[in-house]
C-alpha positions, 0 to 999 in steps of 0.5 A: 587430556587436560583442558585448558582452563578458562580465564575468570574474566572471559565470557562462557559462550554456552552461558551467553547462548542459554541466556539469548535463547531464554530471552528470545523465548520470553519475547516470542511467548509475549508475541503469541508465537508459540510455534516460533518459541518452540523453534528457538535454537542456534540455527533458527533464523530470526525472520523465517523461523522466528518471525522477527521483523525490524521492530521485534529485532529492536525489542530483542536487542534492547532486552539482550543489552539489558541482560548483558550490559552491552550493545551490539554493532549496527551491522550485526543487528541489520545482517544477523540471520540466526541466533547463533550469529547474535551469540557469536557477536555477543561473545566477541563483544564480551571478549573485547570488553574483558580484555580492554578492562579488568573491571566488571562494570558493565557498559550502558546499552546505548553509549552517549555520543561524545558531543552530548552535552548541557550546552550543545550550542557550543559543540564544534560539529554543530551545523552552520547557521550562516544565513548569508546564502540561504535565500530560496531560488523562487526562480528555479524551474528544475532541480538542476537549477536548484543544485547549481544555485546551491553550489554557487551561493552556498558552496562552502556551507555544510549541507548533509551530516551523515552519522554512522553508529555512534561516531561523529557526523561526516559533513557534505558541503553543497559544493561537494554534493554538486561535484560528486553529482557532476562526476556521476552525471559525466559517467551516466552520459558516457553510458548514453543516459540522457533527458527522460531516461530512468535510472533505478537506485538500490542504495541504502542511506549513504553518501553514494545515494545523495551524489548518485541521485543528484547526478541523475538529475543533472544528467536529465534522467529520472531517478527511480529509488527502490527499497534497498535490501538490509542483508547483502547475502539475499541480494539475488532473491531481492533483485529478482523480486524488484524486476517488476518495478524495473520492467515497468519503469523501463529502467536503462541503468541500475545503481547499486552497491558492489554485491549487486553486480552478481545479479546482472545476468538475473536481471537483464532477461527480466528487464529488456530495457536495462543495459547497465548494472553499475555500483555507485562507487564506480560512478564516483571513483575517478573524478572524485578521487582526483578531486577534479570537477567534471565539465558542466552538463547542459541544463536540458531539463524543463519544468514539465519533465519527469524528475522522479518516479516514486513507486507505491507498490510492485514487488509482484504484479502490478507496480504503480510508479507515481510521475512527478515532474520538476514543477510538481516537486518544486511546488510541494517543497515551496508549500511545505517551506511556506507552511513551516516558515523555514528559517536560515537557522533551521536544522533538520534531523532524519532517519527516514528511508530515502526510497520513501517520499517523506524521507526523500522530498521532506527530509532532503529535497526540501532542505536542499531547496532552502539551503539548510542543514540536515543531519542524516541517520540510517533507518537501521541506526535508528531502529537498533538504538532509537535514542540516537534520534533524539541525541542527534536532535539534542547535539545539533540543535535540531529544529525540524524532524518527521517520522511515522507515528510508530516511531514516537511510540517506539521512542517512548517504550524503548529508550531508557532514562539513562540514555537520555540524561541531559537531553535538551529538545527545546530547540525542536519547533516542528516534529511532524507526525505522518505516513501512517495513522496518527494516534492521539494516545501516542502524542500524549505519551511522547509529551509526558515523557520528553516534556521534562527534556524541553519538548513542547507539545506545540511542536507536534504537527500531525500531517497528511500526504501521499506520493500522489501529491508529491508528499504533503497535502494538509499541515496544521498551523505552527505553534499551537497544540494538536487538535484532538476531536472526540466523537460519538463512536456509535453514531459515527459508525452508523451514519458516518457523522462525527458528533463532537462530545462535551468536554466531560464526555471527551475526558472518558477517552483517557479511560478507554470509553468504548463509546468514544472515537478520537481523531487527530486533525491533520490541519488545513490544505497546503498553500496553493492547494485544495482539499474537499470531502465528497460524499457517496453521491459525488457532492460536497460533503456537509460539515462533520460528515465523513466522505472521500478526500479529494485534492488537487493543486500544482504538486499533484501527479498526472498519473502512474507511469505506463499504467493508464487504467490505474491513472484514469481511476485517480480522477473521479471527476475527469482529468480536466477537473484536476481532482484526485481521489486519495482513497482515504476517508476523512471529514471537515470541521472548522476548516480542518481535516480529520483523516478517519480511515482508508478505502484501500486496504493498504497496511501501514506498518512501521511507516511502510505501505504493504499491499494485501494483494502482493502479500496474498500472491506471495503466500499463495505460492508457498507449497500446501496453501490453497490457491485463492484462499489467502488473506492479508490485513493489518490489525492495530497494535496499540502497544507499538503505535503501528499495525501488525501484519496478519496473514490468513491462509487455508490448507488441506494439511491437518498435521500441526508439523506440516501446518507450521512448516507452511507458516514458516515458509510464508514468513520467509517468502513475505520477508524476502519480497517486502522486507518485513515478516508477518507478525501472525500467520493463521493456518485454517482448514478449507472454506474458513475464510469468508467469501462472497457468493461469486468467490471474492475474498472478504478482507474486512470480514476476515479482520473482524473475525480475527479481532473477535477471536472467531476466525476459523470457528466451526460454521453452522450448516448452510440452512441454519445460517440462512434461517439466522439471516432471515430471522436477524433480518426480521427482528431488525425490520421489526424495529425500523419503520413500517416502510423498512419493515415491508422492504425486509419482509419483501426480501425475505419472501423473495429469498425464500421463494427463490430457495424453494424455486431452485430445487425443483427447476435444478432437478428439471434442468439436470434431467433435461435431454438437450441444451435447448430443453434446459434453456426453455425450462430455465427461461420459463422458470425464471419468468414465473419467479420474477412475476411472483415476486412482483418484478416487472421486466420491460424489454425494449428494442427486441427487434434489434436482436433480429436485425443484427445481420439477419439474426446470425450469431452475434456479441451481446455486451451488457452493463453489470450491476448485480447478481440478478442481471443473469436472472433477468436477462435469461428470463427476458431474452432466452438462453440462445446464447453462451454466457461468459461466466467466471470459473468460481461461478461455474463451481457454485452449487445449483448454479454451476449445474445451470451453466454447464447444462446450458453450455455457458463458458467459464474462464479463470481471471487469474490465469493468462493462458485460460484467458486466451483459451477463452478468447479462442472459444468465443471466436470459435463459437461465433464462427460457428454461428452461436452467439455470446453474451459478455459483461465487459466490465468484468465485475460490479460494485454498489457504485452507480456508473459504467466502469471501464470495458475490457476489450476481449469481446470487441476483439472477437467481433472484429475478427469474426466480423459479427455485430455487437449488440449492446444491452442496457439493464436499468433497475437490477442494481436496486433490485439486489445491490452488491453487498446486500442479501435481501432483494428489494422491489424494483422494476427493471428495464432492459433496452436492446440497443441497435447492433453495431457492425464491425467495419472491414479493415486491414489487420493494422487498423483492427486495434482502432476498430476494436477501440471504436466499438468498445467506446461506442458500445459503452457510451450507448449503454451508459445513455439507456442505463441512465448511469454515468461513465466511470 
């Protein structure tokens, strides 16, 4: 059979496929993804098989554009799932080009928009700069007030310019925004949504988002924007992941797009409060189609009412919704406007996602309040063609824009000169850089690249903020260049002091001088807000001394929605003081604040907050991964100007093929859950990930091993590691002062003596004929050991053990300060009780034998069913006359203070009518502080406090009695331990 001849101008699909595969392999090889490179084939999924996130997709697209001299539609870039789909799309584009033009001249990668001209101020679609109606409503108490004011005072003025692909921006006036919001509000009211009801919005950047969000506010509801799925074919899997947020927010209605209606049956059983799942189109259809305004709704919102729930995490586990009132948001917007000196002729340009505080509050609500226009691109539009951002600034004469550091880096590296011919950025007066660490080198590169196009270094504004302060916390002064502080790296690493270098030394930073650290100033506190740096002692840090960054002001949240434990942790000095702990580290110099790092482990990738514990839980669910043996962390990527997401997991699988399958599954599951795949997945054999002696994962140490290339390296025998530690300790001690030398020698002596002591005692306990004999051996041996290391243990109030209900069973509760706590307690008061330990402690060599022989209890903290069984076990022991000792704090840290108590022990005491005996330890934290390997000489005092007798109460009153006992025990322990309540 004769085959049909291909037209000379018609593209050859097999040739396109071969070129696409070659480009993909080259990219993956550069990314260090050898297993993914080997997986390149037509059916290979971009995220699961190849591990390509949004930034990597941009790079792939740019390279394909260069290879083929063409461009792909945004829809294809966003929704393409396999290389076959990319090949098919490229083939369609080439066919269209071949049929429309006989010449072989190729199109540019990113075509200039029609309005990109040398004199953009004359373009017909430029936002209006009518200043007559731009007065700010300083009298407004709610966002309902703001929306009504703008609809009345600025009715015909364009507010939003929505740009899709490279088409002309579609304007929405203030009147149209309010009219659409009224339509949504009336339909929400018809569904019973009113003041204080939460409405979740799972919508992409679109006209529907703005009108629906404003409609929820008009109805008196509380909008809850959540991350929208980019790909509609995975809406069901995505929505199931979001059920934790919806459940915590008690969402009554979910507003989304058409495809999401299919997930109603999936979501409703998981979210009892959810009554309606509707599309934004349905909420808008009738009223807006007729062009008739809905009747005005009563302004029943008040200044202290919630106006927004901004979720900082929650695709699994423990979501945290920042509570922001109308007053909070208005205060932050007004302060930002004052700091930026907002003018009537300002024009904003933004591509930031609207589910994020920077995009929602900074790029929309602030311009809405001040009545200025905003040009809005979608995040996908920016990521697929970064030049569009700068082109929009040029075309519309943008004066204000904001983006994370990675976006400025992306613009430098991924925009071709041909895409910005004639570009004029001279109108830009404020380019805010925030939402992730600001890189001084990125600022320099951006200025060098775009200064010839009118960009001024003085326009850069490195800022700092977080959702707990609505958005912004600090901002530099307008009209000056960013301030870069060059400090001595070694001194800062050792002592936390930011010693400035001379100008000559600072110049070494440009040459990557390893002795120099560079920090970028985030400016001063916003107007009417306060910022302070607090040292480890809880006092104001000195000038140039690193500490914790605290802030307070009218923008600050009152806490997290339905999460009192996390809310309390926000206020280190108590709610009355108003100071919130940001979780970030910084120092102050000349009245300005320099952010140095994070106390929390949040990973900042591409402007998004990723939470290690969520990613670790997701990865741990993959078949073949050892449970509790997964670590996720961020590693700086200088080339991308952001962080890389690294996942390290242990597995018993030894075959390379099996490990690659597990790795691909981790990439797929993480990508589904958080919207970004890991940049690298490392599979390691068992016991490769560093842990504390109690089984806690050491994220930072794992990260350091990864950066040093030592992750998974063969470990020396335990005795050799111990010998090295002792030797290293002795060497360091010899280099220190005489006092420190003695401390180190004491620690080495105590450690060696413990190692010598534990083996014979372990044998004796193992061979002991009874629990009572094992207990006697253990207590006696511990008393001898403590005496030999010179640790004097004073016991006060011993009579209180006997006085508790005549010596019957009791619940002993003790503060937890150190690994030495158990040793001291067993030596001081014997072992005539069941000690409640974590399961990982019971599995430890030697120690596990003591716990089992002495009849101590163990529980799995991660298993809720195991916790319930543990409670039953404790109550059963108490009923049978056996005492139980519990550390109600659950864990300990180096920080002095009594942490919040869990309620389990107090519940058991009330149910069994057994007394609570508080035990207060003082001195064990100094004996062996958390994070230390060597003991230090310290005297220890154990105070046995008078027993607390549970009152006989009816079942409905049991909860109050449990809480009363908990609070009373915690207060007594704090008093005698001489440590504050945390």
